[in-house]
FIMIKE-10573 format. One record per residue (C-alpha): chain; x, y, z; residue number from 1. Coordinates in steps of 0.5 Angstrom, whole numbers. Example, Ala and Ser with C-alpha at 12.3 -4.5 7.8 and 13.67 -1.06 7.14 Angstrom:
+-----+-------+-------+-------+-----+
: mol :     X :     Y :     Z : seq :
+-----+-------+-------+-------+-----+
:   A :    25 :    -9 :    16 :   1 :
:   A :    27 :    -2 :    14 :   2 :
+-----+-------+-------+-------+-----+
This chain:
+-----+-------+-------+-------+-----+
: mol :     X :     Y :     Z : seq :
+-----+-------+-------+-------+-----+
:   A :    -6 :  -256 :  -156 :   1 :
:   A :    -4 :  -252 :  -161 :   2 :
:   A :     3 :  -251 :  -163 :   3 :
:   A :     2 :  -246 :  -167 :   4 :
:   A :     2 :  -238 :  -165 :   5 :
:   A :    -6 :  -236 :  -165 :   6 :
:   A :    -4 :  -230 :  -168 :   7 :
:   A :    -1 :  -233 :  -174 :   8 :
:   A :    -7 :  -238 :  -175 :   9 :
:   A :   -11 :  -236 :  -182 :  10 :
:   A :   -17 :  -239 :  -182 :  11 :
:   A :   -20 :  -242 :  -188 :  12 :
:   A :   -25 :  -239 :  -192 :  13 :
:   A :   -30 :  -245 :  -192 :  14 :
:   A :   -29 :  -246 :  -185 :  15 :
:   A :   -31 :  -239 :  -184 :  16 :
:   A :   -37 :  -239 :  -188 :  17 :
:   A :   -39 :  -246 :  -185 :  18 :
:   A :   -38 :  -243 :  -178 :  19 :
:   A :   -42 :  -237 :  -179 :  20 :
:   A :   -48 :  -241 :  -182 :  21 :
:   A :   -48 :  -246 :  -176 :  22 :
:   A :   -47 :  -240 :  -171 :  23 :
:   A :   -53 :  -236 :  -174 :  24 :
:   A :   -58 :  -242 :  -175 :  25 :
:   A :   -56 :  -244 :  -168 :  26 :
:   A :   -58 :  -237 :  -165 :  27 :
:   A :   -64 :  -236 :  -169 :  28 :
:   A :   -67 :  -243 :  -165 :  29 :
:   A :   -64 :  -242 :  -158 :  30 :
:   A :   -63 :  -234 :  -157 :  31 :
:   A :   -67 :  -231 :  -151 :  32 :
:   A :   -72 :  -226 :  -151 :  33 :
:   A :   -69 :  -220 :  -148 :  34 :
:   A :   -71 :  -212 :  -148 :  35 :
:   A :   -64 :  -210 :  -151 :  36 :
:   A :   -64 :  -215 :  -156 :  37 :
:   A :   -67 :  -213 :  -163 :  38 :
:   A :   -66 :  -206 :  -162 :  39 :
:   A :   -62 :  -201 :  -166 :  40 :
:   A :   -62 :  -195 :  -160 :  41 :
:   A :   -54 :  -194 :  -159 :  42 :
:   A :   -56 :  -191 :  -152 :  43 :
:   A :   -60 :  -197 :  -149 :  44 :
:   A :   -55 :  -202 :  -152 :  45 :
:   A :   -50 :  -198 :  -148 :  46 :
:   A :   -54 :  -198 :  -142 :  47 :
:   A :   -55 :  -206 :  -143 :  48 :
:   A :   -48 :  -207 :  -144 :  49 :
:   A :   -45 :  -203 :  -138 :  50 :
:   A :   -50 :  -207 :  -134 :  51 :
:   A :   -48 :  -214 :  -136 :  52 :
:   A :   -41 :  -213 :  -136 :  53 :
:   A :   -40 :  -215 :  -129 :  54 :
:   A :   -48 :  -218 :  -128 :  55 :
:   A :   -52 :  -224 :  -130 :  56 :
:   A :   -57 :  -223 :  -135 :  57 :
:   A :   -62 :  -225 :  -129 :  58 :
:   A :   -60 :  -220 :  -125 :  59 :
:   A :   -59 :  -215 :  -130 :  60 :
:   A :   -66 :  -215 :  -133 :  61 :
:   A :   -70 :  -212 :  -128 :  62 :
:   A :   -65 :  -207 :  -127 :  63 :
:   A :   -64 :  -205 :  -134 :  64 :
:   A :   -72 :  -204 :  -134 :  65 :
:   A :   -72 :  -200 :  -128 :  66 :
:   A :   -66 :  -196 :  -130 :  67 :
:   A :   -69 :  -194 :  -137 :  68 :
:   A :   -75 :  -193 :  -134 :  69 :
:   A :   -72 :  -187 :  -130 :  70 :
:   A :   -67 :  -185 :  -135 :  71 :
:   A :   -70 :  -186 :  -142 :  72 :
:   A :   -65 :  -182 :  -146 :  73 :
:   A :   -58 :  -179 :  -146 :  74 :
:   A :   -60 :  -172 :  -143 :  75 :
:   A :   -65 :  -175 :  -138 :  76 :
:   A :   -58 :  -179 :  -135 :  77 :
:   A :   -54 :  -173 :  -136 :  78 :
:   A :   -59 :  -168 :  -132 :  79 :
:   A :   -59 :  -173 :  -127 :  80 :
:   A :   -56 :  -172 :  -120 :  81 :
:   A :   -50 :  -177 :  -119 :  82 :
:   A :   -53 :  -179 :  -113 :  83 :
:   A :   -60 :  -181 :  -116 :  84 :
:   A :   -56 :  -185 :  -121 :  85 :
:   A :   -52 :  -189 :  -116 :  86 :
:   A :   -59 :  -190 :  -112 :  87 :
:   A :   -62 :  -193 :  -119 :  88 :
:   A :   -56 :  -198 :  -119 :  89 :
:   A :   -56 :  -200 :  -112 :  90 :
:   A :   -55 :  -207 :  -111 :  91 :
:   A :   -51 :  -208 :  -118 :  92 :
:   A :   -44 :  -207 :  -115 :  93 :
:   A :   -38 :  -204 :  -119 :  94 :
:   A :   -41 :  -197 :  -118 :  95 :
:   A :   -36 :  -194 :  -122 :  96 :
:   A :   -40 :  -197 :  -128 :  97 :
:   A :   -45 :  -192 :  -126 :  98 :
:   A :   -41 :  -186 :  -124 :  99 :
:   A :   -38 :  -187 :  -131 : 100 :
:   A :   -44 :  -188 :  -135 : 101 :
:   A :   -46 :  -181 :  -132 : 102 :
:   A :   -40 :  -178 :  -134 : 103 :
:   A :   -40 :  -180 :  -141 : 104 :
:   A :   -47 :  -178 :  -141 : 105 :
:   A :   -45 :  -171 :  -139 : 106 :
:   A :   -39 :  -172 :  -145 : 107 :
:   A :   -44 :  -173 :  -150 : 108 :
:   A :   -49 :  -167 :  -148 : 109 :
:   A :   -43 :  -163 :  -148 : 110 :
:   A :   -38 :  -166 :  -154 : 111 :
:   A :   -44 :  -169 :  -159 : 112 :
:   A :   -50 :  -164 :  -158 : 113 :
:   A :   -53 :  -170 :  -154 : 114 :
:   A :   -53 :  -175 :  -159 : 115 :
:   A :   -50 :  -181 :  -158 : 116 :
:   A :   -43 :  -182 :  -162 : 117 :
:   A :   -43 :  -186 :  -169 : 118 :
:   A :   -36 :  -188 :  -170 : 119 :
:   A :   -32 :  -193 :  -166 : 120 :
:   A :   -27 :  -188 :  -165 : 121 :
:   A :   -32 :  -183 :  -161 : 122 :
:   A :   -35 :  -189 :  -158 : 123 :
:   A :   -29 :  -191 :  -155 : 124 :
:   A :   -27 :  -185 :  -152 : 125 :
:   A :   -33 :  -185 :  -147 : 126 :
:   A :   -31 :  -186 :  -140 : 127 :
:   A :   -32 :  -193 :  -138 : 128 :
:   A :   -32 :  -196 :  -145 : 129 :
:   A :   -27 :  -201 :  -147 : 130 :
:   A :   -26 :  -204 :  -154 : 131 :
:   A :   -31 :  -210 :  -153 : 132 :
:   A :   -37 :  -205 :  -151 : 133 :
:   A :   -35 :  -200 :  -157 : 134 :
:   A :   -35 :  -206 :  -161 : 135 :
:   A :   -42 :  -209 :  -159 : 136 :
:   A :   -45 :  -202 :  -159 : 137 :
:   A :   -42 :  -200 :  -166 : 138 :
:   A :   -44 :  -207 :  -169 : 139 :
:   A :   -51 :  -208 :  -166 : 140 :
:   A :   -53 :  -200 :  -167 : 141 :
:   A :   -49 :  -199 :  -173 : 142 :
:   A :   -48 :  -205 :  -176 : 143 :
:   A :   -40 :  -204 :  -176 : 144 :
:   A :   -35 :  -210 :  -177 : 145 :
:   A :   -32 :  -210 :  -170 : 146 :
:   A :   -32 :  -217 :  -167 : 147 :
:   A :   -33 :  -217 :  -160 : 148 :
:   A :   -29 :  -221 :  -155 : 149 :
:   A :   -31 :  -222 :  -148 : 150 :
:   A :   -31 :  -228 :  -143 : 151 :
:   A :   -36 :  -232 :  -147 : 152 :
:   A :   -32 :  -231 :  -153 : 153 :
:   A :   -26 :  -233 :  -150 : 154 :
:   A :   -28 :  -239 :  -147 : 155 :
:   A :   -32 :  -241 :  -154 : 156 :
:   A :   -26 :  -240 :  -159 : 157 :
:   A :   -21 :  -243 :  -154 : 158 :
:   A :   -25 :  -250 :  -153 : 159 :
:   A :   -27 :  -250 :  -161 : 160 :
:   A :   -20 :  -248 :  -163 : 161 :
:   A :   -16 :  -251 :  -158 : 162 :
:   A :   -12 :  -245 :  -156 : 163 :
:   A :    -8 :  -245 :  -149 : 164 :
:   A :    -5 :  -238 :  -149 : 165 :
:   A :    -8 :  -235 :  -143 : 166 :
:   A :   -13 :  -230 :  -144 : 167 :
:   A :   -11 :  -225 :  -139 : 168 :
:   A :    -4 :  -224 :  -142 : 169 :
:   A :    -3 :  -218 :  -147 : 170 :
:   A :    -1 :  -223 :  -153 : 171 :
:   A :    -7 :  -228 :  -151 : 172 :
:   A :   -12 :  -222 :  -152 : 173 :
:   A :    -9 :  -220 :  -158 : 174 :
:   A :    -9 :  -227 :  -161 : 175 :
:   A :   -17 :  -228 :  -159 : 176 :
:   A :   -19 :  -221 :  -162 : 177 :
:   A :   -15 :  -223 :  -169 : 178 :
:   A :   -19 :  -230 :  -169 : 179 :
:   A :   -25 :  -227 :  -167 : 180 :
:   A :   -24 :  -221 :  -173 : 181 :
:   A :   -23 :  -227 :  -178 : 182 :
:   A :   -29 :  -231 :  -176 : 183 :
:   A :   -34 :  -224 :  -176 : 184 :
:   A :   -39 :  -224 :  -181 : 185 :
:   A :   -38 :  -217 :  -184 : 186 :
:   A :   -45 :  -217 :  -187 : 187 :
:   A :   -49 :  -218 :  -181 : 188 :
:   A :   -44 :  -216 :  -175 : 189 :
:   A :   -49 :  -215 :  -170 : 190 :
:   A :   -53 :  -221 :  -171 : 191 :
:   A :   -46 :  -225 :  -171 : 192 :
:   A :   -43 :  -222 :  -165 : 193 :
:   A :   -50 :  -223 :  -161 : 194 :
:   A :   -49 :  -230 :  -163 : 195 :
:   A :   -42 :  -231 :  -161 : 196 :
:   A :   -44 :  -228 :  -154 : 197 :
:   A :   -50 :  -232 :  -153 : 198 :
:   A :   -46 :  -239 :  -155 : 199 :
:   A :   -42 :  -238 :  -149 : 200 :
:   A :   -47 :  -235 :  -145 : 201 :
:   A :   -52 :  -241 :  -145 : 202 :
:   A :   -49 :  -247 :  -149 : 203 :
:   A :   -41 :  -247 :  -148 : 204 :
:   A :   -42 :  -245 :  -141 : 205 :
:   A :   -36 :  -245 :  -136 : 206 :
:   A :   -38 :  -251 :  -132 : 207 :
:   A :   -42 :  -257 :  -135 : 208 :
:   A :   -43 :  -255 :  -142 : 209 :
:   A :   -48 :  -258 :  -147 : 210 :
:   A :   -42 :  -261 :  -151 : 211 :
:   A :   -47 :  -267 :  -154 : 212 :
:   A :   -52 :  -262 :  -156 : 213 :
:   A :   -47 :  -257 :  -159 : 214 :
:   A :   -47 :  -256 :  -167 : 215 :
:   A :   -40 :  -255 :  -167 : 216 :
:   A :   -39 :  -262 :  -163 : 217 :
:   A :   -36 :  -265 :  -169 : 218 :
:   A :   -31 :  -259 :  -170 : 219 :
:   A :   -29 :  -258 :  -163 : 220 :
:   A :   -22 :  -259 :  -161 : 221 :
:   A :   -23 :  -259 :  -153 : 222 :
:   A :   -29 :  -264 :  -154 : 223 :
:   A :   -25 :  -269 :  -158 : 224 :
:   A :   -19 :  -269 :  -154 : 225 :
:   A :   -23 :  -269 :  -147 : 226 :
:   A :   -20 :  -262 :  -145 : 227 :
:   A :   -26 :  -258 :  -144 : 228 :
:   A :   -25 :  -257 :  -137 : 229 :
:   A :   -18 :  -254 :  -138 : 230 :
:   A :   -20 :  -248 :  -143 : 231 :
:   A :   -19 :  -243 :  -143 : 232 :
:   A :   -13 :  -242 :  -139 : 233 :
:   A :   -12 :  -236 :  -135 : 234 :
:   A :    -5 :  -234 :  -133 : 235 :
:   A :    -6 :  -230 :  -126 : 236 :
:   A :   -10 :  -231 :  -120 : 237 :
:   A :   -14 :  -226 :  -117 : 238 :
:   A :   -11 :  -223 :  -111 : 239 :
:   A :   -16 :  -222 :  -105 : 240 :
:   A :   -15 :  -218 :   -99 : 241 :
:   A :   -18 :  -218 :   -92 : 242 :
:   A :   -22 :  -212 :   -89 : 243 :
:   A :   -25 :  -211 :   -82 : 244 :
:   A :   -31 :  -206 :   -82 : 245 :
:   A :   -34 :  -205 :   -75 : 246 :
:   A :   -41 :  -201 :   -77 : 247 :
:   A :   -45 :  -197 :   -72 : 248 :
:   A :   -52 :  -196 :   -73 : 249 :
:   A :   -53 :  -189 :   -68 : 250 :
:   A :   -60 :  -187 :   -67 : 251 :
:   A :   -62 :  -181 :   -63 : 252 :
:   A :   -70 :  -182 :   -63 : 253 :
:   A :   -72 :  -182 :   -70 : 254 :
:   A :   -66 :  -180 :   -73 : 255 :
:   A :   -59 :  -184 :   -75 : 256 :
:   A :   -52 :  -182 :   -78 : 257 :
:   A :   -50 :  -183 :   -84 : 258 :
:   A :   -43 :  -181 :   -88 : 259 :
:   A :   -41 :  -181 :   -95 : 260 :
:   A :   -35 :  -185 :   -98 : 261 :
:   A :   -30 :  -181 :  -101 : 262 :
:   A :   -23 :  -182 :  -104 : 263 :
:   A :   -21 :  -188 :  -109 : 264 :
:   A :   -24 :  -194 :  -105 : 265 :
:   A :   -30 :  -199 :  -106 : 266 :
:   A :   -37 :  -196 :  -106 : 267 :
:   A :   -34 :  -189 :  -108 : 268 :
:   A :   -40 :  -184 :  -107 : 269 :
:   A :   -44 :  -188 :  -103 : 270 :
:   A :   -47 :  -188 :   -96 : 271 :
:   A :   -46 :  -192 :   -90 : 272 :
:   A :   -46 :  -192 :   -83 : 273 :
:   A :   -40 :  -189 :   -79 : 274 :
:   A :   -35 :  -194 :   -79 : 275 :
:   A :   -29 :  -196 :   -76 : 276 :
:   A :   -24 :  -200 :   -80 : 277 :
:   A :   -18 :  -204 :   -78 : 278 :
:   A :   -13 :  -209 :   -81 : 279 :
:   A :   -14 :  -215 :   -77 : 280 :
:   A :   -20 :  -217 :   -73 : 281 :
:   A :   -21 :  -214 :   -66 : 282 :
:   A :   -25 :  -216 :   -60 : 283 :
:   A :   -30 :  -212 :   -57 : 284 :
:   A :   -25 :  -209 :   -51 : 285 :
:   A :   -21 :  -206 :   -56 : 286 :
:   A :   -26 :  -203 :   -60 : 287 :
:   A :   -29 :  -200 :   -54 : 288 :
:   A :   -23 :  -197 :   -52 : 289 :
:   A :   -22 :  -194 :   -59 : 290 :
:   A :   -24 :  -187 :   -62 : 291 :
:   A :   -29 :  -185 :   -63 : 292 :
:   A :   -33 :  -191 :   -60 : 293 :
:   A :   -31 :  -189 :   -53 : 294 :
:   A :   -35 :  -183 :   -54 : 295 :
:   A :   -41 :  -186 :   -57 : 296 :
:   A :   -41 :  -191 :   -51 : 297 :
:   A :   -42 :  -186 :   -46 : 298 :
:   A :   -39 :  -190 :   -41 : 299 :
:   A :   -44 :  -196 :   -43 : 300 :
:   A :   -41 :  -203 :   -45 : 301 :
:   A :   -41 :  -205 :   -52 : 302 :
:   A :   -47 :  -209 :   -54 : 303 :
:   A :   -46 :  -215 :   -58 : 304 :
:   A :   -46 :  -214 :   -66 : 305 :
:   A :   -53 :  -214 :   -68 : 306 :
:   A :   -51 :  -217 :   -75 : 307 :
:   A :   -44 :  -220 :   -78 : 308 :
:   A :   -43 :  -222 :   -85 : 309 :
:   A :   -37 :  -224 :   -89 : 310 :
:   A :   -38 :  -220 :   -95 : 311 :
:   A :   -34 :  -222 :  -101 : 312 :
:   A :   -32 :  -218 :  -107 : 313 :
:   A :   -28 :  -219 :  -113 : 314 :
:   A :   -21 :  -217 :  -110 : 315 :
:   A :   -23 :  -217 :  -103 : 316 :
:   A :   -27 :  -220 :   -97 : 317 :
:   A :   -30 :  -215 :   -92 : 318 :
:   A :   -31 :  -218 :   -85 : 319 :
:   A :   -37 :  -214 :   -82 : 320 :
:   A :   -40 :  -213 :   -75 : 321 :
:   A :   -46 :  -208 :   -74 : 322 :
:   A :   -47 :  -205 :   -67 : 323 :
:   A :   -53 :  -201 :   -65 : 324 :
:   A :   -53 :  -195 :   -60 : 325 :
:   A :   -57 :  -190 :   -58 : 326 :
:   A :   -53 :  -184 :   -57 : 327 :
:   A :   -55 :  -177 :   -53 : 328 :
:   A :   -56 :  -170 :   -56 : 329 :
:   A :   -49 :  -168 :   -53 : 330 :
:   A :   -45 :  -174 :   -57 : 331 :
:   A :   -42 :  -171 :   -64 : 332 :
:   A :   -41 :  -176 :   -70 : 333 :
:   A :   -36 :  -172 :   -74 : 334 :
:   A :   -36 :  -173 :   -81 : 335 :
:   A :   -43 :  -176 :   -81 : 336 :
:   A :   -50 :  -172 :   -83 : 337 :
:   A :   -56 :  -173 :   -78 : 338 :
:   A :   -62 :  -175 :   -82 : 339 :
:   A :   -69 :  -178 :   -80 : 340 :
:   A :   -69 :  -185 :   -81 : 341 :
:   A :   -75 :  -185 :   -86 : 342 :
:   A :   -70 :  -181 :   -90 : 343 :
:   A :   -65 :  -187 :   -91 : 344 :
:   A :   -69 :  -190 :   -97 : 345 :
:   A :   -67 :  -184 :  -101 : 346 :
:   A :   -59 :  -185 :  -100 : 347 :
:   A :   -55 :  -190 :  -105 : 348 :
:   A :   -52 :  -195 :  -100 : 349 :
:   A :   -48 :  -201 :  -102 : 350 :
:   A :   -51 :  -208 :  -102 : 351 :
:   A :   -47 :  -210 :   -95 : 352 :
:   A :   -51 :  -204 :   -92 : 353 :
:   A :   -57 :  -206 :   -95 : 354 :
:   A :   -56 :  -213 :   -92 : 355 :
:   A :   -56 :  -211 :   -85 : 356 :
:   A :   -62 :  -206 :   -86 : 357 :
:   A :   -66 :  -212 :   -89 : 358 :
:   A :   -64 :  -217 :   -83 : 359 :
:   A :   -65 :  -211 :   -77 : 360 :
:   A :   -69 :  -206 :   -80 : 361 :
:   A :   -73 :  -208 :   -86 : 362 :
:   A :   -78 :  -203 :   -84 : 363 :
:   A :   -74 :  -197 :   -87 : 364 :
:   A :   -74 :  -201 :   -93 : 365 :
:   A :   -81 :  -201 :   -95 : 366 :
:   A :   -81 :  -197 :  -101 : 367 :
:   A :   -74 :  -200 :  -104 : 368 :
+-----+-------+-------+-------+-----+
């Protein structure tokens, strides 16, 4: 690997020029046709970048079209209710992205007269927008010379230049940004940035990259030194914690109960079924004697779960069990609201709740 500090590397001018030409020729021949590509509308570019932050293109494609169809501009997004925005985001995960989009749209309406900001500093000030997203928006929409550095760019540059500095360290992030900015084609920054991201997305992929067909194979440190699978380097491993959720589908004729998640936790402001959470796995005897389950049972035995699933998120694993109970008029479900079952479709819910409904109550998802 490189012995020199990446932040000290000055890339020769001839290499930079050859790199830019090769990259852009490859991009023109291999780029995917995407609805947010070859446009200069900063609003639509912003929406696409936020969707793609934690979402694969294949999954985000339809969500983007659906979201833009309902919220075609800043004002339509700002004037919408947050619950509706979350509903249109349902299934994408990382729901703070949708909440931040809505808050940012409100800020644009109030602070920028409803017009998307044009300076890098102002774009960066929007809630949920970091340096990468601001660089992408400003280069794609305004042709401003800001290099994007995302996971795809980290991977491509670390392999090409043989950099083993951890990409999740402060110094590593600074170093890769420095290198990316040096390589940036300042005459066509938008085109260059898209090509860099596409290279990492479809050519220099995490596993089994197409090295032999890569236009940079004759210049790639990792390819020549057989260390492609060792780069990029990460310093920290993601820590996960286990959580145990017991959900209750409480029916009362044509009605059921749902509650809104509040507080700074996963799925904030989404709706779910009444829940009993525990730190460790519990058996049905323990659950039957706990509050408020003992009230919902009304002297009956707790049935076996209608559905069980291990739901994996980025930093936690949720072990969920779903129980179905019919309750009487006199039973109170504190903290929950009673709705007609056919109304459930209008409430934003997590993917976990949606999976349960798909498995046990598909009739409630007819218009999803």
